[in-house]
N, C-alpha and C positions, 0 to 999 in steps of 0.2 A: 288822116286819123280814122273819118267817117268809112272811107272807102276800103278800108283795110280790115276794121270790122265786120263790114259786109263781106269781103271775101272770108274771112275766116269761117262764118255762118255760111255760106254757100257750099265750100267744100266741105267741111263737116256733115250738112243735112244730106249734099248729094251721096255721102259714103252712108249716111244711115241709114236712109230710104232705100238705097242698092240694097244694103245685107236685108233689110226689116222685109223685103219682098221675097229676097230669095230665099230667106229663111224656110218659107215653105216648101221650098224642096231641097235645100241641104243639111237643114237640122231637125231631129226627133220633136217631140211636143215639149220636153224639157228644156230644150236649149232656145226652143221658139219663144218659150214661154217668159225666160229669163231676160232674154233681150228687150221682148214688146212691153214686159212690164218694169223693165229697170230701167229702161231710159227715160223715165218718168220718175219712178218712185225712187230710186237711189237719191235723189236730190235732196231727202233725208238727210245723206252724210254732208253737205254742203258746211255746216256751221264747223266740222272737221279740218276742212280744208282752206277756210279763211283763216285759221290759226297762223298759215304761212304768208298771208298777206295775200291780196286780190287778184296781182299781176301773176304771182307766183302758181298760184290755185288752178287760174286760167289756165297756166303751161303744164302743171303736173295733170290736168284732166286732157287735156288734148292730148299728153305723152302716154295717159293709161287708153284714149282710143285707138294709136299707132299701135300699140303692144297687143290690144285686144284685137285688131284685125290682124296684123303677123300671126298670132298665137291660132286665129283660123284657119290660116295657110297651111297649119299643120293637121289641126282637126277641128271641126265646127262644134265644138260643146259648149256645155254650160260655164264653163268656166271662162274660154276665150272670149265666149259672147257677154258673159257677166262685166268681163275688166270693159268690154266696149261700150257696154250698156252706163256702166259708171261713170265714166269720162264723159260719152255724150250728156247723162243726166247735170252734171256738174258745169261743166262749159256752155250746156245751152239755159240754164237756167239762169247762171251768173250774165249772161249776154243779154238775156232778154231782159232782165232788172235792169240793168244799166242801159240799156236802150230804152227802156219805156219811160224814163224821166222827160222826153222830148217826143213832142207829137211824130215829129219827122224822123227822131230814132226808132220809133215803135213799128211804123212803115217800114224804114228799111228792113227792121229785122224780118217782118213780115213778109216782103219781098225778097227777101234773099233766101228764107227758107222754101221759099216756092219756086227761086231760080234753081234752088239745089235738088229739089224733088225733080222738077223739068228734067234738068241735066241726068237725075238716076233714071229717068225715064225712057230717054236716047240710048244710056248705055244698057239700059235693058232688053231692048229692042237688038243689040249686035250680039246676043246670047253667046257670046264669051265662056269662055272653059273656068272654072269656080279657081283654078289658080292665077290665072291672069288677071282676073274679076279681080280676085281679092288682093292682089299685088299693084294693082291700079287704085283701087280705095286706101291702099295703103302711103303711095305715093300723093294723093291728095290731102290726107290729113298730114301726113309730113310735111307738104306746104302751109298749110293751116298753121302748124305749129310754130313755123320758121317765122311766119308774119305777125304769130301774136307777140314774139320777141321785140317788133315793132311798135306795140299798142302799149302804153302804160294804164293798165286798167285802173291802179289805184289814183291816177291822178282827173282820170276822167270822172270817177266817183266823188273824188274831194271835190270839184266844181260843180257836180251838179246836185249830189244828195246832202252835202251839208247845206249848201246855199238855200234848199228847200225847206229844209227838215230844221231849220234852227227854231228852236222852241215848240216845235212842236209836242204833243203828248205821243206816247205811245198808243196805238190803238188797243182797245180790249174787246173780246170776244165774248158772244152769247151762244148758249148751248143750240136752239132752235136755227139761227141763221148758220151756224156752222155746219149744223146736218146738212140746211139746204145747199150750202155752197161745195159739199162735199159729193152729195148725190148728183149734184151740176156736173163737177170732176168726171163722176164714174160713167156721166152720159158722154160728156165728150172725149174720156178717152175712147168710147165704142166708136164714137164716128168717126176720131183721127186713126184708128187700127181695122177698123173695117175695111178701106180701101187696102190693106196689105196682109189681112187674113181673111175676112169673110167673102171676098171677092175671088182671091187666087184660091180659097179651096173648094170654092164653088167650082169654079171653073177646070178646077185639077177634078173632082169628081166628073161633070159633064163632058170635059173633052181631052181627060186624059194627060192633062198638062198644061202648064202655062202658053197661050197661043203666043205668037211674034207682036199681037197687036194689042198685048197687056201695056207694055210702055209707053203705046201713045195713049193710052187712058191716062195715064199719069201725068204725061206734058198736057193734056187736054184741061185736068186739075190744074194744075200748076198757072198756066195762062189764065185760066178764067177766075181765079181766087185773085191773081195779080190783077187784071182788070176790073172786077167787082167787087173788090173788098171795102174800098173807100165809099164808094156809091151806095153799097147796102148800108153800110155801117149809119151815112148820113141820113140816110133814108128813114133807118129804125129810132135815128135818134128823135128823129123828127115825130114817129108816128106813135101810135099807142104803145105801152110797153107790153101787152099782152100778144101782139104780133110778133114778137121776139121769139117767143115761146110757140106761137102755131109753127113759124118756120122750122124751128129745132123740132119740133114734134115730129112736122112732115116727114124731117130727115131720118130720124129713128126709124120710121113708118117705111120709108123705101129702105134702110139699110134689112128690115126684115122680110124684102119682095123679091130677091134675084130669083127665086125661081119661078116667081110669078110673071115676073118682066123677064124673065129669057133673057138673061143677059149675057148668054154664052153666045147668042148673035151681036155683032157689034155694032150696027144701030142702033139696038137696044139697050146695050151697054154703055153708049153714049151719052143718051138719055138717061139712063141712070145715075150715071156720074154726074152729069149738069145740076141733077135736082141735089145730090148731095152737095154740090159746091156752094151752091143757094144756102143751104145749110149751114154750110162750115163759116160761110161769112157771116151768119146770124149769132152762131155759137161764139165768137170773135166779141162781140159785145158783152157777153157775161165776163169774158177777160176783163176786159177796164173797170167793169161796175164792182168787180170783186179784188180789184187793185184798190181803187177808189174807198172801200170798205173796209180793207184789211186783210181780208181772207183768202188773198191768191196763193200764198205759200199751201193751205191746206188743199186748195183746188187741183192746184198742180199735183200736189202729193197723189191725190185720188185718181187723177187720171190715170198712173198705174194700175189703179184696180179696175177700172175700166177697161184697159188694154190685156190684164189677165182674163177677166171674165169672157172678154171677146175672141181671144185665142182659144181660150180653154172650151167655149161650147161651140164656134167653129170648126173646131179639129175633132172634138168629142162626138158631135151632133149633126156632122156633115147632111144627113139627109132631112134634118130638121133644122136648116140653115138661119132661122126666121127667129131665135131664141136670142141672140145678142140683139136685134133691134127691138125687141119686146119689151127686154132689163132694161134697154137706154130709155123709151116711151114711159116705163114706171118711175124710174130715178129721175128723169128733167120733172114729169109734173110734180112727183113730190117734193123734189127740190125747191121748184119755184113756189109751191104752196109753204112749205116752212118758212121760206125768206119772207114771203108777203104777210104771213101772219103776224110778223113783229111791225111792219109799217106798211101799211096798205095804199098809203100814197103816193107809192114810189116802189116800184115791183121790188127792186135788190138793193134796198138800203135800211139797213136795221137800224135801229135804237140803241145808243151807246149803254146797255144795261151788264153791269159788270159780272163775270164770273169768273174770268180766268185772264192771264195775261196771254198774247198771242206770239209764237215764234214766228210773227210773220215776215215778209221779206223785206220791214224794217231793219232786221238783225244785220245788215249790211253796214249799215249807221257806225254801228261800234268798230268798224274795223277796217275801215276805209282810210285812215292814216297810218296805217303799215306800209310802209316802203319797202321795197325789194331791194 
C-alpha cells in the first residue's frame, strides 16, 4: 500500500512540475496564473469532494488531472490548466494529509514529490514537442489513476486518523497567528514557484528561451532535497528557533538576486539553486509546526496567493525581477513576528485564545467513515 501511494505522488508530481515549467513557454500570463495559483488555492473545494468519500474523491481528482492534460493537448488555456490545477490541488492535499499522520508517511510524501520533480527535470532536457510531451503526461496520470483504484484511502484514514483523534477537541484559531501563518504560506508559495517562474522568466529574458540545462537544475534541486531534508530538519529542531527564520529569509533574498548573481551562467545557477534548496528544507519546518497548531489548511491555501504574486510579478516586471523576493522577505518577517507575539517562548506555537473554529485539516475526521 505504501509503495502504491508513493507511485501516485511520483507520477502526478512529475506531470505537474513538467507542465508548470513549460507553462512559461506554452501558456499566456492568464493561463499560467490559473495553474500556478490553482494547484494550491483550489484545495478550498476539498470539503465538496469529501461528500463522495475520500477514496472516490481521490480518484475523481486524478480524473480531473487527466482531463485537464488531455484538454491542454488541444489548447493550453485557462480552462484546461484550471481543470488540471483543481485535480492536483485536491489529490495532492488529501495525499499529504493522510501521509502526515506518521513520520514515515510524511517522509515518503516529500521524497515522492522530489522524485517526481527529478523525473520532470529529465523530461525537460529532452526538449520534446508540446503534443508529445502532453501525451506522455496524460499517460503518467492515467497510470496514477489506475493505481489509485488499488488503494483504499478511506481504510487508511480509518486506522490512522480515528485512532489518534479520539477524544480530541477541535482546534480553535486566533486572529494574530492566523495572519502570521497566512503570510508564511504566501512566502512559501513564492519560494515554491520561484523555481518555475522567476528563474525561467529571467532566463527567457537574458537568453531568449529556456536553455537545455534548465532541467538539470530541477534534477539537482530534487536530489539535494532528498539527501538534505531530514538532516536539516533535525538540525533545526535542536537549534534556536530564529535560525529557521534566518535560513528562510536568506532564501527570499537569493530569489531577489538572479540578476546580480548572473544565473544565466550554469555554474552560478547551480550555486543559486543550492542556496534555495537549503531554504526550502528550512521552510518545511513551518509545515510541521503549522500542522501541530491547526493552521495547515490556511497556510496551504495561502501558498496559492504566493504563487499568484510570483507569476504576476515575474512576468510583468521581468526587468525588475527582484520584487517577488522582496515580497517574500516582508511576508516572512511579519508572519513570524505575528506568531511570536502570542507566545514568545516557542516561535510558532500560539496559545488557545478562541475567536472562531478552524476549518482545519481535521475536517477529514468527519468523513473517513464513508465507504466507497
